C-alpha positions as CSV (number, residue, x, y, z in Angstrom):
1,M,139.7,79.6,22.5
2,L,137.2,81.3,20.2
3,L,135.3,78.0,19.8
4,L,135.1,77.7,23.6
5,G,133.9,81.3,23.8
6,D,131.3,80.6,21.1
7,H,129.9,77.7,23.0
8,L,129.8,79.6,26.3
9,R,128.0,82.5,24.7
10,G,125.4,80.3,23.0
11,R,126.5,80.9,19.4
12,N,124.8,78.6,16.9
13,P,126.4,77.1,13.8
14,D,124.6,79.6,11.6
15,A,126.3,82.5,13.6
16,S,123.0,83.4,15.4
17,Y,122.9,83.4,19.2
18,S,120.6,81.7,21.6
19,D,119.0,83.6,24.5
20,L,121.2,81.8,27.0
21,I,123.2,84.9,28.0
22,D,120.1,87.2,28.1
23,A,118.4,84.7,30.4
24,Y,121.5,84.5,32.6
25,Y,121.5,88.2,33.1
26,A,117.8,88.4,33.6
27,V,118.0,86.0,36.5
28,T,121.3,87.2,37.9
29,C,120.6,91.0,37.8
30,L,117.1,90.5,39.2
31,D,118.1,88.0,41.8
32,R,120.1,90.3,44.0
33,L,121.3,93.9,44.3
34,A,124.4,94.5,42.2
35,P,126.6,97.7,42.0
36,R,125.1,100.2,39.5
37,D,128.4,102.1,39.2
38,P,130.7,100.3,36.7
39,A,133.7,101.7,38.7
40,A,132.6,99.5,41.6
41,Y,133.6,96.5,39.6
42,S,137.1,97.8,39.1
43,A,137.4,98.2,42.9
44,L,136.1,94.7,43.3
45,A,138.6,93.4,40.8
46,A,141.5,94.8,42.8
47,R,140.3,93.0,45.9
48,F,139.6,89.7,44.0
49,Q,143.0,89.8,42.3
50,T,144.8,89.7,45.7
51,V,142.9,86.5,46.6
52,A,142.8,84.9,43.2
53,P,145.6,86.3,41.1
54,H,144.9,84.3,37.9
55,V,141.1,84.7,37.7
56,G,140.2,87.4,40.2
57,R,139.7,90.2,37.7
58,L,137.7,88.0,35.4
59,L,135.3,87.0,38.2
60,A,134.9,90.5,39.4
61,F,133.7,91.7,36.0
62,N,131.5,88.7,35.4
63,D,128.3,90.5,36.2
64,V,129.2,94.0,35.1
65,E,126.2,94.0,32.8
66,C,124.1,94.3,35.9
67,A,125.4,97.9,36.3
68,Y,123.3,98.7,33.1
69,W,120.3,96.5,33.8
70,P,117.2,98.7,33.4
71,T,115.3,97.3,36.4
72,W,116.1,97.0,40.1
73,P,115.6,93.6,41.7
74,V,112.4,93.2,43.7
75,R,112.6,90.6,46.4
76,T,109.2,89.7,47.7
77,P,109.6,86.1,48.9
78,G,106.4,84.4,50.0
79,P,105.3,81.0,51.1
80,A,105.8,78.2,48.6
81,T,102.7,76.1,48.4
82,A,101.7,73.2,46.2
83,P,98.2,72.1,47.3
84,G,97.5,68.5,46.3
85,A,101.1,67.9,45.1
86,P,102.8,64.7,46.1
87,P,105.7,64.9,48.5
88,I,108.4,67.3,47.2
89,V,112.1,66.6,47.8
90,L,114.1,69.7,48.7
91,V,117.9,69.4,48.5
92,G,120.3,71.7,50.2
93,S,123.9,70.8,50.5
94,T,125.7,71.0,53.9
95,G,128.7,72.3,51.9
96,D,126.8,75.3,50.7
97,P,127.7,78.7,52.1
98,P,125.6,79.6,55.2
99,P,123.2,82.0,53.3
100,R,122.2,79.4,50.8
101,R,122.0,76.7,53.5
102,T,119.8,78.9,55.6
103,A,117.6,79.7,52.6
104,A,117.2,76.0,51.9
105,R,116.1,75.4,55.5
106,R,113.6,78.2,55.3
107,T,112.0,76.9,52.1
108,S,110.1,74.3,54.0
109,P,109.4,75.6,57.5
110,T,107.0,72.7,58.4
111,S,109.6,69.9,57.9
112,S,112.9,69.4,59.5
113,P,116.0,68.9,57.4
114,R,117.1,65.3,57.0
115,Q,120.6,64.4,56.2
116,T,121.5,61.2,54.5
């Protein structure tokens, strides 16, 4: 189990660590609002455990580090442009939850989604 944990946390053979986890939290904590009160994660864990008894608590505390992240996320989406670029393929799965599917459709407002 420890070897699996080492791999997941980016531990190198010389016992140093990569910046994998730092990068994960930089993206995760700045991508969306997360509770700033650590107690909120305990409440979330109680709810998750009823739905997923074996992993609910673990999943609820997955991003607890965001409670201590020093910067609030700033969401200022703007148009995505690539003048002179060749055609760009955007992929959004029809199996994605609605918010992600909607975001994928909004990414390219000038073209209609094509399903294959």
